[in-house]
KOLFITOR-573985 format. One record per residue (C-alpha): x, y, z; residue number from 1; residue in three letters. Coordinates in nm, 3 decimals, m for minus. Example, Ala and Ser with C-alpha at 12.3 -4.5 7.8 and 13.67 -1.06 7.14 Angstrom:
<pts>
- 1.230; m0.450; 0.780; 1; ALA
- 1.367; m0.106; 0.714; 2; SER
</pts>
This chain:
<pts>
- m1.624; 5.346; 1.418; 1; UNK
- m1.260; 5.271; 1.538; 2; UNK
- m1.414; 5.287; 1.921; 3; UNK
- m1.634; 5.009; 1.824; 4; UNK
- m1.371; 4.836; 1.667; 5; UNK
- m1.169; 4.822; 2.021; 6; UNK
- m1.472; 4.726; 2.191; 7; UNK
- m1.589; 4.434; 1.992; 8; UNK
- m1.209; 4.344; 2.010; 9; UNK
- m1.268; 4.351; 2.402; 10; UNK
- m1.531; 4.125; 2.406; 11; UNK
- m1.370; 3.910; 2.174; 12; UNK
- m1.050; 3.912; 2.443; 13; UNK
- m1.302; 3.819; 2.720; 14; UNK
- m1.508; 3.572; 2.535; 15; UNK
- m1.233; 3.368; 2.455; 16; UNK
- m1.003; 3.377; 2.778; 17; UNK
- m1.340; 3.366; 3.035; 18; UNK
- m1.531; 3.097; 2.816; 19; UNK
- m1.837; 3.297; 2.833; 20; UNK
- m2.053; 3.479; 2.537; 21; UNK
- m2.103; 3.831; 2.594; 22; UNK
- m2.447; 3.823; 2.620; 23; UNK
- m2.508; 3.836; 2.976; 24; UNK
- m2.214; 4.124; 3.083; 25; UNK
- m2.190; 4.481; 3.070; 26; UNK
- m1.843; 4.626; 2.946; 27; UNK
- m1.762; 4.969; 3.080; 28; UNK
- m1.404; 5.178; 2.949; 29; UNK
- m1.153; 5.278; 3.205; 30; UNK
- m0.828; 5.425; 3.150; 31; UNK
- m0.609; 5.158; 3.053; 32; UNK
- m0.837; 4.930; 2.944; 33; UNK
- m1.170; 4.760; 2.984; 34; UNK
- m1.389; 4.627; 3.273; 35; UNK
- m1.651; 4.351; 3.167; 36; UNK
- m1.898; 4.265; 3.471; 37; UNK
- m2.224; 4.073; 3.509; 38; UNK
- m2.493; 4.291; 3.344; 39; UNK
- m2.828; 4.263; 3.595; 40; UNK
- m2.546; 4.272; 3.972; 41; UNK
- m2.888; 4.190; 4.142; 42; UNK
- m2.834; 3.836; 3.987; 43; UNK
- m2.499; 3.815; 3.997; 44; UNK
- m2.381; 3.465; 4.018; 45; UNK
- m2.223; 3.316; 4.324; 46; UNK
- m1.812; 3.333; 4.228; 47; UNK
- m1.900; 3.550; 3.963; 48; UNK
- m1.604; 3.804; 3.948; 49; UNK
- m1.553; 4.102; 3.729; 50; UNK
- m1.215; 4.077; 3.465; 51; UNK
- m0.995; 4.321; 3.317; 52; UNK
- m0.926; 4.330; 2.933; 53; UNK
- m0.613; 4.557; 2.882; 54; UNK
- m0.573; 4.781; 2.604; 55; UNK
- m0.231; 4.565; 2.474; 56; UNK
- m0.500; 4.261; 2.511; 57; UNK
- m0.491; 4.037; 2.807; 58; UNK
- m0.688; 3.960; 3.019; 59; UNK
- m0.742; 3.930; 3.388; 60; UNK
- m1.043; 3.782; 3.598; 61; UNK
- m1.028; 3.979; 3.912; 62; UNK
- m1.073; 3.810; 4.239; 63; UNK
- m0.909; 3.683; 4.549; 64; UNK
- m0.645; 3.806; 4.645; 65; UNK
- m0.639; 4.046; 4.395; 66; UNK
- m0.940; 4.356; 4.380; 67; UNK
- m1.026; 4.592; 4.044; 68; UNK
- m0.828; 4.871; 4.200; 69; UNK
- m0.516; 4.637; 4.218; 70; UNK
- m0.511; 4.500; 3.851; 71; UNK
- m0.592; 4.838; 3.690; 72; UNK
- m0.373; 4.972; 3.915; 73; UNK
- m0.068; 4.684; 3.780; 74; UNK
- m0.182; 4.792; 3.437; 75; UNK
- m0.169; 5.169; 3.502; 76; UNK
- 0.209; 5.089; 3.644; 77; UNK
- 0.357; 4.899; 3.347; 78; UNK
- 0.185; 5.157; 3.116; 79; UNK
- 0.437; 5.430; 3.231; 80; UNK
- 0.743; 5.435; 3.158; 81; UNK
</pts>
């Protein structure tokens, strides 16, 4: 049950930050947070970039000049004391 609550909170943060509804997206767990991507990769709209929702609730849109790898590395760096 706890995992579902955490997933639901990630969706809420995404919806508030992005202005998008979750129906057309998928949520994927990564170390330190969640990645939100367009669900149907074959029909991804031009300019649609993934979002990262950190476990601390920070939402970041991934896009130039940042890459997904860069954003996830920054989250990991912040978690390391």
